[in-house]
DOGULO-253096 format. One record per atom (N, C-alpha, C, CB): residue number from 1; x, y, z. Coordinates in steps of 0.1 Angstrom, whole numbers. Glycine has a CB too. Layout:
<pts>
resi:px:py:pz
NUM:X:Y:Z
...
</pts>
This chain:
<pts>
resi:px:py:pz
1:-309:142:-336
1:-304:156:-340
1:-296:162:-329
1:-316:165:-344
2:-286:170:-333
2:-277:177:-323
2:-280:192:-323
2:-263:173:-325
3:-279:198:-311
3:-280:212:-311
3:-274:218:-298
3:-295:216:-312
4:-277:231:-296
4:-271:238:-285
4:-282:246:-278
4:-259:248:-289
5:-283:245:-265
5:-293:253:-257
5:-289:268:-258
5:-294:248:-242
6:-299:276:-264
6:-296:290:-265
6:-305:299:-256
6:-297:295:-279
7:-315:293:-250
7:-323:300:-240
7:-330:291:-230
7:-335:308:-248
8:-331:295:-218
8:-337:287:-207
8:-346:296:-199
8:-326:281:-198
9:-359:291:-198
9:-368:299:-190
9:-372:291:-177
9:-381:303:-198
10:-366:279:-176
10:-369:271:-164
10:-375:258:-168
10:-379:278:-155
11:-387:259:-175
11:-394:246:-179
11:-392:244:-194
11:-409:247:-175
12:-391:255:-202
12:-389:254:-216
12:-375:259:-220
12:-400:262:-224
13:-370:253:-231
13:-357:257:-236
13:-358:260:-251
13:-347:246:-234
14:-348:267:-256
14:-347:269:-271
14:-334:262:-275
14:-347:284:-275
15:-336:253:-285
15:-324:246:-291
15:-321:250:-305
15:-326:230:-290
16:-308:254:-307
16:-304:257:-321
16:-298:245:-327
16:-293:269:-321
17:-305:240:-338
17:-300:228:-345
17:-288:231:-353
17:-311:222:-354
18:-277:223:-352
18:-265:226:-358
18:-266:225:-374
18:-254:216:-354
19:-272:215:-379
19:-273:213:-394
19:-280:224:-401
19:-279:199:-397
20:-291:229:-395
20:-300:238:-403
20:-300:252:-397
20:-314:232:-403
21:-294:254:-385
21:-296:267:-378
21:-310:270:-374
21:-289:278:-386
22:-319:260:-374
22:-333:263:-370
22:-334:263:-355
22:-342:252:-376
23:-343:270:-350
23:-345:271:-335
23:-358:264:-332
23:-345:286:-330
24:-357:255:-322
24:-369:247:-317
24:-372:250:-303
24:-367:232:-320
25:-385:250:-299
25:-389:250:-285
25:-387:236:-280
25:-404:255:-283
26:-381:235:-268
26:-378:221:-264
26:-381:219:-249
26:-363:219:-266
27:-384:206:-246
27:-386:203:-232
27:-377:191:-229
27:-401:199:-229
28:-376:188:-215
28:-368:176:-211
28:-377:165:-208
28:-359:180:-199
29:-373:153:-212
29:-380:141:-207
29:-378:140:-192
29:-374:128:-215
30:-388:135:-186
30:-389:134:-171
30:-377:128:-164
30:-401:127:-167
31:-371:118:-171
31:-360:110:-165
31:-348:119:-161
31:-355:99:-174
32:-346:130:-169
32:-335:139:-166
32:-337:146:-152
32:-333:150:-177
33:-350:150:-150
33:-353:157:-138
33:-351:148:-125
33:-367:162:-138
34:-352:135:-127
34:-351:125:-116
34:-337:121:-113
34:-359:113:-120
35:-328:125:-121
35:-314:121:-118
35:-310:129:-106
35:-304:125:-130
36:-304:121:-96
36:-301:127:-83
36:-289:137:-85
36:-297:116:-73
37:-291:149:-82
37:-281:159:-84
37:-283:170:-74
37:-281:165:-98
38:-272:177:-71
38:-273:189:-62
38:-275:202:-70
38:-261:190:-53
39:-277:200:-83
39:-280:212:-91
39:-295:214:-93
39:-272:211:-105
40:-299:226:-92
40:-314:228:-94
40:-319:228:-108
40:-318:242:-87
41:-309:230:-118
41:-313:230:-132
41:-306:219:-139
41:-311:244:-138
42:-313:209:-145
42:-306:199:-153
42:-299:204:-165
42:-315:188:-156
43:-304:215:-171
43:-298:220:-184
43:-295:235:-182
43:-308:218:-195
44:-285:239:-189
44:-281:253:-189
44:-278:258:-203
44:-268:255:-180
45:-279:271:-205
45:-275:277:-218
45:-261:275:-221
45:-279:293:-218
46:-258:270:-233
46:-244:266:-237
46:-243:251:-238
46:-234:271:-227
47:-252:243:-232
47:-252:229:-232
47:-254:224:-246
47:-262:222:-223
48:-246:213:-250
48:-248:206:-263
48:-257:194:-260
48:-234:201:-269
49:-267:192:-268
49:-277:182:-265
49:-281:174:-278
49:-290:188:-259
50:-287:163:-276
50:-294:155:-286
50:-309:156:-284
50:-289:140:-287
51:-316:157:-295
51:-331:158:-293
51:-338:152:-305
51:-335:173:-292
52:-351:149:-302
52:-360:143:-312
52:-372:153:-314
52:-365:129:-308
53:-377:153:-326
53:-389:162:-329
53:-402:154:-328
53:-387:169:-343
54:-412:160:-322
54:-425:154:-322
54:-432:160:-334
54:-433:158:-308
55:-445:155:-336
55:-452:160:-348
55:-455:175:-348
55:-465:152:-349
56:-456:181:-336
56:-460:195:-336
56:-447:204:-335
56:-468:198:-323
57:-436:198:-340
57:-423:206:-340
57:-418:209:-326
57:-424:218:-348
58:-423:203:-316
58:-417:205:-303
58:-405:195:-301
58:-428:203:-291
59:-394:200:-296
59:-383:191:-295
59:-382:185:-281
59:-369:198:-298
60:-379:172:-280
60:-377:165:-267
60:-363:162:-266
60:-386:153:-266
61:-356:168:-255
61:-342:165:-253
61:-340:152:-247
61:-336:176:-244
62:-331:144:-254
62:-329:130:-250
62:-316:127:-244
62:-331:121:-262
63:-306:137:-246
63:-293:134:-241
63:-285:148:-239
63:-284:125:-250
64:-278:149:-228
64:-270:161:-226
64:-255:156:-227
64:-273:167:-211
65:-248:163:-236
65:-234:159:-237
65:-225:164:-226
65:-228:164:-251
66:-214:158:-223
66:-205:162:-212
66:-201:176:-214
66:-193:152:-211
67:-201:184:-204
67:-197:198:-204
67:-182:200:-203
67:-204:206:-193
68:-177:209:-211
68:-162:212:-210
68:-160:220:-197
68:-158:221:-222
69:-169:228:-193
69:-168:236:-181
69:-182:242:-178
69:-157:247:-182
70:-183:249:-167
70:-195:256:-163
70:-192:265:-151
70:-207:246:-160
71:-201:275:-149
71:-200:283:-137
71:-213:281:-130
71:-198:298:-140
72:-212:281:-116
72:-225:279:-108
72:-226:289:-98
72:-225:265:-102
73:-238:292:-94
73:-241:301:-83
73:-249:294:-72
73:-248:314:-88
74:-248:299:-60
74:-256:294:-49
74:-271:296:-53
74:-253:300:-36
75:-279:286:-50
75:-294:288:-52
75:-299:298:-42
75:-301:275:-52
76:-308:306:-47
76:-313:317:-38
76:-320:312:-26
76:-323:326:-46
77:-329:302:-27
77:-337:297:-16
77:-331:285:-9
77:-351:294:-20
78:-323:277:-17
78:-318:264:-11
78:-303:265:-10
78:-322:252:-21
79:-299:268:2
79:-284:271:4
79:-275:259:1
79:-282:275:18
80:-281:247:2
80:-272:235:-1
80:-273:231:-16
80:-277:223:7
81:-281:238:-24
81:-282:235:-38
81:-275:246:-46
81:-297:234:-42
82:-271:242:-58
82:-265:252:-67
82:-272:252:-81
82:-250:248:-69
83:-270:263:-88
83:-276:265:-101
83:-266:267:-111
83:-287:277:-100
84:-266:260:-122
84:-256:262:-133
84:-260:275:-140
84:-256:250:-143
85:-251:285:-141
85:-253:297:-148
85:-252:296:-163
85:-244:309:-143
86:-241:290:-167
86:-239:288:-182
86:-228:277:-183
86:-234:301:-189
87:-227:271:-195
87:-218:260:-197
87:-210:262:-210
87:-224:247:-196
88:-199:254:-211
88:-191:254:-223
88:-187:269:-227
88:-198:248:-235
89:-181:275:-217
89:-177:290:-218
89:-162:290:-223
89:-179:297:-205
90:-159:299:-233
90:-145:301:-237
90:-139:312:-229
90:-145:304:-252
91:-146:322:-226
91:-140:334:-219
91:-151:340:-210
91:-135:344:-228
92:-148:342:-197
92:-157:348:-187
92:-152:362:-183
92:-159:339:-174
93:-160:372:-186
93:-156:386:-184
93:-162:391:-171
93:-159:395:-196
94:-153:396:-162
94:-158:402:-150
94:-157:418:-151
94:-150:397:-137
95:-168:424:-149
95:-168:439:-151
95:-166:445:-137
95:-182:444:-157
96:-154:452:-136
96:-150:458:-123
96:-153:473:-124
96:-135:456:-120
97:-160:479:-115
97:-162:494:-114
97:-157:499:-101
97:-177:498:-116
98:-149:509:-101
98:-144:515:-89
98:-155:522:-81
98:-133:525:-92
99:-165:528:-88
99:-176:534:-82
99:-188:534:-91
99:-173:549:-78
100:-200:536:-85
100:-213:535:-92
100:-215:522:-100
100:-214:547:-102
101:-215:511:-93
101:-213:508:-79
101:-198:504:-77
101:-222:497:-74
102:-194:504:-64
102:-181:500:-60
102:-180:485:-60
102:-177:505:-46
103:-171:479:-68
103:-170:464:-69
103:-163:459:-56
103:-162:460:-82
104:-168:448:-51
104:-162:441:-40
104:-151:432:-45
104:-172:433:-31
105:-139:434:-39
105:-127:425:-43
105:-130:411:-40
105:-114:430:-37
106:-137:408:-29
106:-141:395:-25
106:-149:388:-36
106:-148:395:-12
107:-159:395:-42
107:-167:390:-52
107:-159:387:-65
107:-178:400:-56
108:-149:396:-68
108:-140:393:-79
108:-132:381:-77
108:-131:405:-82
109:-126:380:-65
109:-117:369:-62
109:-124:355:-61
109:-110:371:-48
110:-137:355:-57
110:-145:343:-57
110:-147:339:-71
110:-158:345:-49
111:-150:349:-80
111:-153:346:-94
111:-140:340:-100
111:-157:359:-101
112:-128:346:-97
112:-116:341:-103
112:-113:327:-98
112:-104:350:-100
113:-115:324:-86
113:-113:310:-80
113:-122:300:-87
113:-115:310:-65
114:-134:304:-89
114:-144:295:-96
114:-139:292:-111
114:-158:300:-96
115:-134:303:-117
115:-129:301:-131
115:-117:291:-131
115:-124:315:-137
116:-108:293:-121
116:-97:283:-120
116:-102:269:-117
116:-88:288:-108
117:-112:268:-109
117:-117:254:-105
117:-124:247:-116
117:-127:256:-93
118:-131:255:-125
118:-138:249:-136
118:-132:251:-150
118:-152:254:-136
119:-119:255:-149
119:-111:256:-162
119:-117:266:-172
119:-110:242:-168
120:-119:278:-168
120:-125:288:-177
120:-115:300:-177
120:-139:293:-172
121:-113:306:-189
121:-104:317:-190
121:-111:330:-186
121:-99:319:-205
122:-106:337:-175
122:-112:349:-171
122:-106:361:-178
122:-112:350:-156
123:-114:372:-178
123:-109:385:-183
123:-115:396:-174
123:-112:388:-198
124:-106:404:-168
124:-112:414:-159
124:-113:427:-167
124:-102:416:-146
125:-125:433:-168
125:-127:445:-175
125:-129:457:-165
125:-140:444:-185
126:-121:467:-166
126:-122:478:-157
126:-131:488:-164
126:-108:484:-153
127:-143:489:-160
127:-153:497:-168
127:-155:511:-162
127:-167:489:-168
128:-162:519:-170
128:-165:533:-165
128:-153:541:-162
128:-175:533:-153
129:-142:539:-170
129:-130:546:-168
129:-132:561:-170
129:-119:541:-177
130:-141:564:-179
130:-144:578:-183
130:-150:587:-172
130:-153:579:-195
131:-155:581:-161
131:-161:589:-151
131:-152:591:-139
131:-174:582:-146
132:-139:586:-140
132:-130:586:-129
132:-120:598:-130
132:-122:574:-128
133:-117:604:-118
133:-107:615:-118
133:-93:608:-118
133:-109:624:-105
134:-83:617:-118
134:-69:612:-119
134:-65:602:-108
134:-59:623:-119
135:-69:606:-95
135:-65:597:-84
135:-72:584:-85
135:-69:604:-70
136:-84:584:-89
136:-92:571:-91
136:-86:563:-102
136:-107:574:-93
137:-82:569:-113
137:-76:561:-124
137:-63:555:-119
137:-73:571:-136
138:-56:562:-111
138:-43:557:-105
138:-46:545:-96
138:-36:568:-96
139:-57:545:-88
139:-61:534:-80
139:-65:522:-88
139:-73:538:-71
140:-72:524:-99
140:-76:513:-108
140:-63:507:-114
140:-85:519:-120
141:-54:515:-118
141:-41:510:-124
141:-33:501:-113
141:-32:521:-129
142:-34:506:-101
142:-28:498:-90
142:-34:484:-89
142:-28:505:-76
143:-48:484:-89
143:-55:471:-87
143:-52:462:-99
143:-71:474:-86
144:-52:469:-111
144:-50:462:-124
144:-36:455:-123
144:-51:471:-136
145:-26:463:-118
145:-12:457:-117
145:-12:445:-108
145:-3:468:-112
146:-19:445:-97
146:-19:434:-88
146:-24:421:-95
146:-28:437:-75
147:-35:423:-102
147:-41:411:-109
147:-32:406:-121
147:-55:414:-114
148:-26:416:-128
148:-16:412:-139
148:-5:404:-133
148:-11:425:-146
149:0:408:-121
149:12:402:-115
149:8:387:-112
149:16:409:-102
150:-5:385:-108
150:-9:371:-105
150:-10:363:-118
150:-23:371:-98
151:-13:370:-129
151:-13:363:-142
151:-26:365:-149
151:-11:348:-140
152:-35:374:-144
152:-48:376:-151
152:-47:387:-161
152:-59:379:-140
153:-55:385:-172
153:-56:395:-183
153:-66:405:-179
153:-59:388:-197
154:-63:418:-182
154:-72:429:-178
154:-73:439:-190
154:-67:437:-166
155:-84:447:-190
155:-86:457:-201
155:-94:468:-195
155:-93:450:-213
156:-89:480:-197
156:-97:492:-193
156:-107:496:-204
156:-88:504:-189
157:-119:498:-201
157:-129:500:-211
157:-139:511:-207
157:-137:487:-214
158:-147:516:-216
158:-158:525:-214
158:-168:523:-225
158:-154:540:-213
159:-181:520:-221
159:-191:518:-231
159:-195:531:-238
159:-204:512:-225
160:-193:543:-231
160:-197:556:-237
160:-186:562:-245
160:-201:565:-225
161:-174:562:-241
161:-163:567:-249
161:-158:557:-259
161:-152:573:-240
162:-163:545:-258
162:-158:534:-267
162:-144:530:-265
162:-161:538:-281
163:-138:533:-253
163:-124:530:-250
163:-122:515:-251
163:-120:536:-236
164:-112:511:-259
164:-108:497:-261
164:-118:487:-265
164:-101:493:-248
165:-130:492:-270
165:-141:482:-273
165:-137:474:-285
165:-154:490:-276
166:-128:479:-294
166:-124:472:-306
166:-115:460:-301
166:-116:481:-316
167:-106:463:-291
167:-97:453:-285
167:-106:442:-279
167:-87:459:-275
168:-116:446:-272
168:-125:436:-265
168:-132:428:-276
168:-135:444:-257
169:-137:434:-287
169:-143:426:-297
169:-133:415:-303
169:-147:435:-309
170:-121:419:-304
170:-111:409:-309
170:-109:397:-299
170:-97:416:-311
171:-110:400:-286
171:-108:390:-276
171:-121:381:-276
171:-106:396:-262
172:-132:386:-280
172:-145:378:-279
172:-148:371:-292
172:-157:388:-276
173:-142:375:-303
173:-145:370:-316
173:-144:355:-317
173:-135:376:-327
174:-155:349:-322
174:-155:334:-325
174:-155:326:-312
174:-144:330:-334
175:-158:332:-300
175:-158:325:-288
175:-171:326:-281
175:-146:330:-279
176:-174:317:-271
176:-186:318:-263
176:-182:326:-250
176:-192:304:-260
177:-188:337:-248
177:-184:346:-237
177:-196:348:-227
177:-179:359:-242
178:-193:352:-215
178:-203:355:-205
178:-198:367:-197
178:-207:343:-196
179:-207:376:-193
179:-203:388:-185
179:-209:387:-171
179:-207:401:-192
180:-201:391:-161
180:-206:392:-147
180:-201:405:-141
180:-201:380:-139
181:-208:408:-130
181:-204:420:-122
181:-216:424:-113
181:-201:432:-132
182:-214:433:-104
182:-225:437:-95
182:-236:444:-104
182:-219:447:-84
183:-248:443:-99
183:-259:450:-106
183:-255:465:-107
183:-273:448:-99
184:-257:470:-119
184:-254:484:-121
184:-240:487:-126
184:-256:492:-109
185:-233:476:-129
185:-219:477:-133
185:-218:481:-148
185:-211:464:-131
186:-229:480:-155
186:-229:484:-170
186:-228:472:-179
186:-218:493:-172
187:-232:460:-175
187:-231:448:-183
187:-239:450:-196
187:-236:436:-175
188:-252:453:-194
188:-261:454:-206
188:-257:465:-215
188:-276:455:-202
189:-253:476:-209
189:-248:488:-217
189:-236:485:-225
189:-245:500:-207
190:-227:477:-219
190:-215:472:-226
190:-218:463:-238
190:-205:465:-217
191:-227:453:-236
191:-231:444:-246
191:-238:452:-258
191:-241:433:-241
192:-246:462:-254
192:-253:470:-264
192:-243:479:-272
192:-264:479:-258
193:-232:483:-265
193:-222:492:-272
193:-214:483:-282
193:-212:498:-261
194:-212:470:-278
194:-205:461:-287
194:-214:458:-299
194:-201:448:-280
195:-227:457:-297
195:-236:454:-308
195:-250:460:-305
195:-238:438:-310
196:-252:473:-310
196:-264:480:-306
196:-277:473:-309
196:-264:493:-313
197:-278:465:-320
197:-291:459:-324
197:-295:448:-314
197:-290:454:-338
198:-287:444:-304
198:-291:435:-294
198:-301:441:-285
198:-279:429:-286
199:-299:454:-282
199:-309:462:-275
199:-313:455:-261
199:-321:464:-283
200:-303:451:-254
200:-305:445:-241
200:-311:456:-231
200:-293:438:-235
201:-320:452:-222
201:-326:461:-213
201:-315:466:-203
201:-338:455:-205
202:-315:479:-201
202:-305:484:-191
202:-312:491:-180
202:-295:494:-198
203:-306:493:-168
203:-312:500:-157
203:-304:511:-152
203:-315:490:-146
204:-310:522:-147
204:-303:533:-142
204:-298:530:-128
204:-312:546:-142
205:-287:536:-124
205:-282:534:-110
205:-291:542:-100
205:-267:538:-108
206:-295:536:-89
206:-303:543:-79
206:-293:553:-71
206:-310:533:-69
207:-297:566:-70
207:-288:575:-64
207:-287:572:-49
207:-294:589:-66
208:-298:567:-43
208:-298:565:-28
208:-288:554:-25
208:-312:561:-24
209:-288:543:-32
209:-279:532:-28
209:-267:530:-38
209:-287:519:-28
210:-267:538:-49
210:-256:536:-59
210:-255:522:-64
210:-243:541:-53
211:-266:516:-65
211:-267:502:-70
211:-277:501:-81
211:-270:491:-59
212:-275:492:-90
212:-285:490:-101
212:-295:479:-97
212:-279:488:-114
213:-304:476:-106
213:-313:464:-104
213:-309:454:-115
213:-328:469:-105
214:-310:441:-111
214:-307:431:-121
214:-319:431:-131
214:-306:417:-115
215:-316:432:-144
215:-326:434:-154
215:-328:421:-163
215:-322:445:-164
216:-319:411:-161
216:-321:399:-169
216:-328:388:-160
216:-308:393:-174
217:-339:382:-165
217:-346:372:-156
217:-343:358:-160
217:-361:375:-156
218:-338:356:-172
218:-335:342:-176
218:-323:342:-185
218:-347:335:-183
219:-316:331:-187
219:-304:331:-195
219:-307:329:-210
219:-295:319:-190
220:-300:336:-218
220:-302:336:-232
220:-289:338:-240
220:-313:346:-237
221:-287:331:-251
221:-275:333:-259
221:-278:343:-270
221:-269:320:-264
222:-269:353:-272
222:-270:362:-283
222:-258:360:-292
222:-272:377:-278
223:-260:363:-305
223:-249:360:-315
223:-243:374:-319
223:-253:352:-327
224:-229:375:-318
224:-222:387:-322
224:-221:387:-338
224:-208:388:-316
225:-223:399:-343
225:-221:400:-358
225:-207:398:-362
225:-227:414:-363
226:-197:400:-353
226:-183:398:-356
226:-178:384:-353
226:-175:408:-348
227:-188:375:-350
227:-184:361:-348
227:-184:357:-333
227:-171:358:-354
228:-190:346:-330
228:-191:341:-316
228:-204:345:-310
228:-179:347:-308
229:-205:343:-297
229:-218:346:-290
229:-215:350:-275
229:-227:334:-291
230:-226:356:-269
230:-225:359:-255
230:-237:353:-248
230:-224:375:-253
231:-235:348:-236
231:-247:343:-228
231:-250:354:-218
231:-243:329:-221
232:-262:359:-220
232:-267:369:-211
232:-274:362:-199
232:-277:379:-218
233:-270:364:-187
233:-275:357:-176
233:-281:366:-165
233:-263:349:-169
234:-290:360:-157
234:-295:368:-146
234:-283:372:-136
234:-306:360:-138
235:-285:382:-128
235:-275:386:-119
235:-270:375:-109
235:-279:399:-111
236:-258:375:-106
236:-252:365:-97
236:-248:372:-84
236:-241:357:-103
237:-253:368:-73
237:-249:375:-60
237:-237:368:-54
237:-260:375:-50
238:-236:355:-57
238:-224:347:-51
238:-222:335:-60
238:-227:343:-37
239:-209:334:-64
239:-205:322:-72
239:-202:311:-62
239:-192:325:-80
240:-203:299:-67
240:-202:287:-58
240:-193:276:-64
240:-216:281:-54
241:-188:268:-55
241:-181:256:-59
241:-188:245:-52
241:-165:256:-55
242:-190:233:-58
242:-195:222:-51
242:-186:210:-53
242:-209:218:-57
243:-186:201:-43
243:-178:189:-43
243:-163:192:-44
243:-182:180:-55
244:-159:203:-37
244:-145:206:-37
244:-139:204:-23
244:-143:222:-41
245:-128:197:-23
245:-121:194:-10
245:-114:207:-5
245:-111:182:-11
246:-114:208:9
246:-107:219:15
246:-92:221:10
246:-107:218:30
247:-85:210:8
247:-71:210:4
247:-69:215:-10
247:-65:196:6
248:-80:214:-18
248:-79:218:-32
248:-79:233:-34
248:-91:212:-40
249:-85:240:-24
249:-88:255:-26
249:-75:262:-30
249:-94:261:-14
250:-64:259:-25
250:-51:266:-28
250:-47:265:-43
250:-40:261:-19
251:-52:255:-49
251:-49:253:-64
251:-56:264:-72
251:-54:239:-69
252:-66:270:-66
252:-74:280:-74
252:-70:295:-71
252:-89:279:-71
253:-59:296:-64
253:-53:309:-61
253:-38:308:-66
253:-53:314:-46
254:-35:312:-79
254:-22:309:-85
254:-10:314:-76
254:-21:316:-98
255:-11:326:-70
255:0:331:-62
255:2:323:-49
255:-2:346:-59
256:-8:317:-44
256:-7:309:-32
256:-2:295:-36
256:-21:307:-24
257:-7:290:-47
257:-2:277:-52
257:13:277:-56
257:-10:273:-65
258:17:288:-61
258:32:289:-65
258:40:290:-52
258:34:302:-73
259:35:297:-42
259:43:299:-30
259:44:286:-21
259:37:310:-22
260:34:277:-22
260:33:266:-13
260:46:257:-13
260:21:257:-17
261:53:258:-25
261:65:249:-26
261:76:253:-15
261:71:250:-40
262:75:266:-11
262:85:271:-1
262:81:268:14
262:87:286:-3
263:69:263:16
263:64:260:29
263:72:248:35
263:49:257:30
264:74:248:48
264:81:237:55
264:74:224:53
264:83:240:70
265:60:224:55
265:53:212:54
265:46:210:40
265:42:211:65
266:47:199:34
266:41:197:21
266:26:197:21
266:46:183:15
267:20:195:32
267:5:195:33
267:0:208:40
267:0:183:41
268:8:218:40
268:5:231:46
268:-8:237:40
268:17:241:45
269:-17:241:48
269:-29:248:44
269:-28:263:45
269:-41:242:51
270:-17:268:50
270:-14:282:51
270:-24:290:61
270:-15:289:37
271:-27:283:72
271:-36:290:82
271:-28:294:94
271:-47:279:86
272:-21:285:101
272:-13:289:112
272:-1:280:114
272:-22:288:125
273:3:273:103
273:14:264:104
273:27:271:105
273:14:255:91
274:37:265:112
274:50:272:113
274:58:272:100
274:59:265:124
275:66:282:98
275:74:284:86
275:66:282:73
275:85:273:86
276:54:289:73
276:46:289:61
276:49:300:52
276:30:290:65
277:54:298:40
277:58:308:30
277:47:317:26
277:64:302:18
278:34:312:26
278:23:320:22
278:20:331:33
278:10:311:20
279:20:327:46
279:18:336:57
279:29:347:57
279:17:329:70
280:41:343:54
280:52:352:53
280:50:362:42
280:66:345:51
281:45:357:30
281:43:366:19
281:31:376:22
281:39:358:6
282:22:371:30
282:11:380:34
282:16:392:42
282:0:372:43
283:26:389:51
283:33:399:59
283:40:409:51
283:43:393:70
284:47:404:40
284:55:413:32
284:47:421:21
284:66:406:25
285:34:416:19
285:25:423:9
285:26:416:-4
285:29:437:8
286:34:405:-5
286:35:398:-18
286:22:391:-22
286:47:388:-17
287:15:387:-11
287:1:382:-13
287:-9:391:-7
287:0:367:-7
288:-19:395:-14
288:-29:405:-9
288:-38:399:2
288:-37:410:-21
289:-41:407:12
289:-50:403:23
289:-64:400:18
289:-50:414:34
290:-68:408:8
290:-82:406:3
290:-83:392:-3
290:-86:417:-7
291:-73:388:-11
291:-74:375:-17
291:-72:364:-7
291:-62:374:-28
292:-64:366:3
292:-62:356:13
292:-75:354:21
292:-50:360:23
293:-82:365:24
293:-95:364:31
293:-105:355:23
293:-101:378:33
294:-105:357:10
294:-114:348:2
294:-110:334:2
294:-115:354:-13
295:-97:332:2
295:-91:318:3
295:-96:311:15
295:-76:318:2
296:-95:318:27
296:-99:312:40
296:-114:310:40
296:-95:322:51
297:-122:319:34
297:-136:318:34
297:-140:306:26
297:-143:331:28
298:-134:304:15
298:-137:292:6
298:-133:279:13
298:-130:293:-8
299:-122:279:20
299:-118:267:28
299:-129:264:39
299:-104:269:34
300:-133:274:46
300:-144:272:56
300:-156:267:50
300:-147:286:63
301:-160:272:38
301:-172:267:31
301:-171:252:27
301:-175:275:19
302:-159:248:22
302:-156:234:19
302:-157:225:31
302:-142:233:12
303:-152:230:42
303:-153:223:55
303:-167:221:59
303:-146:231:66
304:-175:231:58
304:-189:231:62
304:-197:221:52
304:-196:245:61
305:-194:222:40
305:-200:213:30
305:-197:198:33
305:-196:217:16
306:-185:196:36
306:-181:182:40
306:-188:177:52
306:-165:181:42
307:-190:186:62
307:-198:182:74
307:-212:179:71
307:-197:193:85
308:-218:187:62
308:-232:186:58
308:-234:173:50
308:-237:198:50
309:-224:169:43
309:-225:157:34
309:-222:144:42
309:-217:158:22
310:-217:146:54
310:-212:134:61
310:-223:125:66
310:-204:139:74
</pts>
């Protein structure tokens, strides 16, 4: 039988069978756990699997189908390990808030680079627009313009005033989506605004630190009444790439990748090489310093990973 993983608690999974739409509690046969991998979880929500039923209606997963894509985060305790957040994603939405809490551009750029690396369509959602004054709205529009220029799709939204939520529904319709952002960015509130009966747990922002608490403890897929589904995931502090060569990183920054053709050396890494078009664009402001900083950081991490694996 074939199905899709719709919930993961670590040791148990829920599988939605395609033919009947029945949901089964499922476990993995031991051999999957023994496969040598640098991922801490062999299965993720969104995975397509084959399974067999035992007499007590417990499903045993026998095969994991090849993933179209996935996003991973660094494991909390094991720095050299990574954890699959979700797989087979059609659209990954990043919730950007200018304040309450303030979104780090480095976090956004790392997310976008990972989407590029694993072939996922990103969408940047500028949330809580209704709480901003005129100057702040102007700043959001400036940031939005920068990312539009690179080639990313953006949308200004508000869960409370319902700004552009219908447009967002149209973008999510009949697709598997996932939402990310800093804790307190309004992820659960937004999902509940799109479909109130989901009733996802939300948290208030702490006044002292202007940050929220992560409220999701395990990954679960929910189904939209307008078609498609959303994978609700635990909070992600840092997205990760594994098995990526240092030279590949520039492929995941579209504006750097486009500019590389103008560099003097074909193998230019845009660090300190002479006649580097990327460094020149950094001087003129054509390439943003915040994005370049993330590019350098990811190259350093790829270097470090290569040394650790040597």
